[in-house]
VOGU-3710 file (C-alpha; in Angstrom, 3 decimals, decimal comma):
1> msiedlgnvv> 82,564/183,522/92,812  82,996/187,247/93,422  80,382/189,810/92,471  82,793/191,128/89,823  82,849/187,702/88,147  79,074/187,570/87,766  79,174/189,839/84,734  80,828/187,020/82,781  78,605/184,161/83,917  77,906/181,512/81,283
11> gdadmadprf> 75,807/178,700/82,658  72,447/177,769/84,089  69,601/180,269/83,981  68,955/179,898/87,704  72,351/181,354/88,663  72,422/184,723/90,433  71,882/187,739/88,215  74,958/189,825/87,426  75,188/193,096/89,299  75,221/195,419/86,284
21> efdratqifr> 72,329/195,947/83,892  74,471/195,579/80,756  75,755/192,211/81,952  72,225/190,990/82,641  71,188/192,144/79,170  74,092/190,295/77,501  73,991/187,127/79,589  74,290/183,851/77,672  73,787/180,209/78,613  75,729/177,450/76,881
31> eqsldssvay> 73,424/174,752/75,535  75,332/172,110/73,602  77,871/171,568/70,879  76,536/171,104/67,369  79,222/169,314/65,358  82,000/171,917/65,427  79,731/174,738/66,662  78,585/175,868/70,102  75,017/177,018/70,772  73,858/179,462/73,440
41> sakvhpgwdi> 70,449/180,574/74,619  70,093/184,296/75,223  67,517/187,041/75,465  67,299/190,311/73,550  66,211/192,612/76,372  63,804/195,531/76,039  65,137/198,982/76,825  68,252/198,585/74,653  66,372/199,657/71,546  65,416/202,527/69,300
51> mgnanggyll> 61,673/202,602/68,660  61,363/198,889/69,436  64,347/197,641/67,408  67,392/196,505/69,380  70,435/198,746/69,015  73,083/197,311/66,676  75,929/197,800/69,150  73,947/196,033/71,867  73,342/193,041/69,580  77,031/192,987/68,681
61> alvghalsda> 77,994/192,958/72,374  75,574/190,083/73,012  77,099/188,017/70,203  80,577/189,109/71,287  79,997/187,511/74,684  79,265/184,180/72,992  82,293/184,528/70,708  84,568/185,100/73,711  83,197/182,087/75,558  83,435/179,742/72,576
71> tgrpdcitvt> 87,013/180,726/71,691  88,360/181,313/75,189  89,591/184,767/74,116  88,146/187,760/76,006  88,536/190,520/73,408  87,060/190,953/69,922  90,098/192,421/68,175  88,101/192,838/64,977  84,451/191,986/64,488  82,275/192,548/61,437
81> ahylapcpag> 78,514/192,130/61,600  76,010/192,072/58,763  72,535/193,027/59,949  69,885/190,966/58,203  66,654/192,071/59,894  65,344/194,387/62,629  65,248/192,754/66,059  62,568/193,337/68,693  63,009/192,027/72,233  62,586/188,292/72,713
91> darivvtpvr> 64,252/184,937/73,255  67,229/184,215/71,027  69,832/181,618/70,153  73,461/182,270/69,224  75,508/179,733/67,297  79,298/180,163/67,219  81,508/178,201/64,811  85,258/178,364/65,551  87,322/178,651/62,367  90,915/178,720/63,591
101> sgrrfatata> 92,759/178,990/66,892  96,360/180,197/66,960  98,811/181,256/69,627  97,793/184,933/69,541  94,374/185,047/67,831  91,313/182,877/67,286  88,790/183,384/64,496  85,121/182,376/64,543  81,787/183,067/62,900  78,503/183,531/64,742
111> slflltdtge> 74,819/184,100/64,063  72,085/185,399/66,326  68,614/183,942/65,719  65,451/185,453/67,183  62,891/182,835/68,225  59,521/183,670/66,670  56,123/181,979/66,453  57,058/180,675/63,004  60,581/179,507/63,843  64,055/181,011/64,069
121> keiirvlatl> 64,882/184,244/62,231  68,528/185,110/61,633  69,177/188,694/62,721  72,924/189,214/62,360  75,839/187,193/61,040  79,320/187,930/62,380  82,948/187,173/61,535  85,443/187,945/64,294  89,065/187,548/65,311  89,596/187,486/69,068
131> gdlandpggp> 92,588/187,738/71,379  93,669/188,623/74,902  94,717/192,254/75,033  95,761/192,059/78,699  98,453/189,545/77,766  99,143/190,596/74,177  102,849/190,964/73,266  102,179/194,310/71,584  104,516/195,937/69,064  105,499/199,249/67,476
141> shmdehptfp> 103,142/202,233/67,536  102,790/205,346/65,372  100,275/208,189/65,177  100,003/210,600/62,235  99,574/213,369/64,793  99,942/213,473/68,549  96,414/213,123/69,959  95,119/215,740/72,358  92,708/214,872/75,114  89,811/215,335/75,073
151> prgllpfsqc> 90,081/214,949/71,300  88,870/217,285/68,547  87,128/219,941/70,588  85,144/217,616/72,841  84,151/219,417/76,042  84,826/217,828/79,457  82,317/215,232/80,668  80,719/217,627/83,154  80,019/220,222/80,445  78,314/217,834/78,040
161> vgmnesassn> 74,586/217,095/77,858  73,225/213,826/79,230  71,523/211,938/76,402  69,021/210,386/78,816  67,882/213,927/79,637  67,340/214,932/76,014  64,424/214,566/73,654  66,333/211,732/71,976  65,408/209,424/74,869  61,749/209,727/73,849
171> fayihgrlgt> 62,422/207,271/71,014  65,994/206,033/71,596  65,176/204,123/74,774  68,724/202,802/75,053  69,785/206,162/76,503  67,816/205,299/79,631  70,376/202,563/80,305  73,421/204,697/79,603  75,207/207,690/81,052  76,211/208,947/77,607
181> ranpgdihfr> 76,818/212,680/77,254  77,141/214,703/74,047  78,801/217,954/73,068  75,988/220,528/73,357  76,552/221,957/69,885  76,402/218,508/68,293  72,842/217,672/69,357  70,973/220,881/68,557  69,333/218,846/65,781  66,835/217,675/68,414
191> dgaksgqali> 65,581/221,257/68,535  65,633/221,619/64,755  68,946/223,529/64,635  71,315/221,327/62,612  75,010/222,225/62,637  75,557/221,326/58,977  78,552/219,147/59,930  78,056/215,375/60,180  79,781/215,107/63,550  78,777/213,810/66,981
201> rgwfafndqr> 81,200/214,037/69,909  80,533/212,776/73,402  81,323/210,511/76,328  80,224/206,906/76,789  79,417/205,595/80,276  76,824/203,475/82,062  74,145/204,813/84,418  75,036/202,181/87,024  78,771/202,968/86,869  79,684/199,643/85,259
211> pidtrallla> 83,360/199,663/84,228  83,905/199,898/80,485  85,618/196,827/79,069  86,171/195,725/75,482  82,690/194,164/75,256  81,175/197,495/76,266  83,160/199,163/73,470  81,090/197,132/70,986  78,011/198,824/72,419  79,694/202,245/72,455
221> sdafppsvfn> 80,359/201,973/68,715  76,640/202,471/68,032  75,414/204,223/71,172  75,172/207,807/69,883  72,737/209,432/67,459  73,842/209,187/63,805  76,168/212,014/62,851  74,076/212,685/59,705  71,303/214,038/61,934  73,282/217,285/61,709
231> ldlptawvpt> 72,857/217,411/57,924  69,838/218,548/55,944  68,310/215,076/56,151  65,305/213,737/58,070  65,865/212,818/61,710  64,630/209,266/61,229  65,689/205,639/61,496  69,173/204,887/60,098  69,302/201,077/59,658  72,802/199,584/59,870
241> iemtvhtrai> 73,696/197,228/57,026  77,221/196,340/58,135  79,410/197,408/61,051  83,043/196,672/61,881  84,715/197,404/65,215  88,468/197,226/65,827  89,361/196,982/69,523  92,819/198,470/70,113  93,262/198,436/73,904  91,524/197,757/77,218
251> papgpvscif> 90,071/201,065/78,466  91,412/202,725/81,600  88,768/203,468/84,279  86,384/206,313/83,534  84,160/207,469/80,672  85,305/206,868/77,084  85,379/209,851/74,716  83,794/209,165/71,332  83,816/210,901/67,963  81,544/209,842/65,099
261> strfvqngll> 81,575/211,459/61,672  80,285/210,890/58,144  82,039/212,078/54,999  79,882/210,625/52,239  76,165/210,126/51,722  75,613/208,665/48,276  72,805/206,742/46,583  70,912/206,502/49,863  73,864/204,970/51,737  76,236/206,510/54,269
271> eedgemwdsk> 79,346/205,537/56,158  80,002/206,542/59,755  83,485/206,369/61,263  84,048/206,247/65,006  86,980/206,776/67,368  86,943/205,852/71,048  89,593/207,130/73,496  89,922/206,228/77,173  90,485/208,564/80,121  94,269/208,391/79,633
281> gvlvaqsrql> 94,022/209,466/75,996  94,652/205,981/74,585  92,864/204,937/71,411  90,810/201,926/72,541  88,553/201,257/69,530  87,629/202,333/66,026  84,437/201,600/64,136  82,927/201,977/60,687  79,419/201,216/59,608  77,497/201,312/56,357
291> alaprq> 73,892/202,344/56,816  70,830/203,480/54,942  70,360/207,226/54,881  67,322/208,412/56,875  64,097/209,042/54,938  60,728/210,527/55,763
//
């Protein structure tokens, strides 16, 4: 087995650790089949959290690994997660139930359970359709407008601010694992100067130079500060209720440019839409989440 393969290990816990930190943090171990389902042991790792609660994109990537293994399809083409409870670090179990397997796509449901002193606690429940983008037959394409790159005023990677160097890393510990960078004007909220526009633009990458694949895109979908931090709202926890990610292509090598924006905050709820573009200017993923608006 090559070192590159270790990132996708599913097996005994005594096997060699994968080389990259993200792969170690999303490692799963197949336990047994339960009727028509497949169970995996896993661990929610510390350091991928915001104030002690695991990041929603990280949890989605962890479950996505199990979904890919159970269905034999490497890419979550569309995945929707409902977040049922906050999740601290700890031992976990993932149960995947295949629903249908066709020639191009397979569909499955999955749940992640945190193991607690009083039993298992369901954290997220997921419905996903998976495929193999590397061997997908493809089809027609159309864009409403020809995309520019970098998109929508995003500065080059070298001119953006490293999130692990900002005040955000004092509570969003996940930035210590990532090489994410943000447009300078989009994160002045950390100094109390909000732009008034619910927009965050930046670049997603890993500190250890791990290549970005479609599983990493699930993490990228929730790896930046909420765009509403630039509105006249508290800079506080924004709990995700539901998040959907559509994976459109396998990213080319290099950082992925990301744009997250919110149009509506109503009745204490907000939506955040995301676009992710690879280094060749190809749209590789889109996301939307419904979340609770931040409160004091």
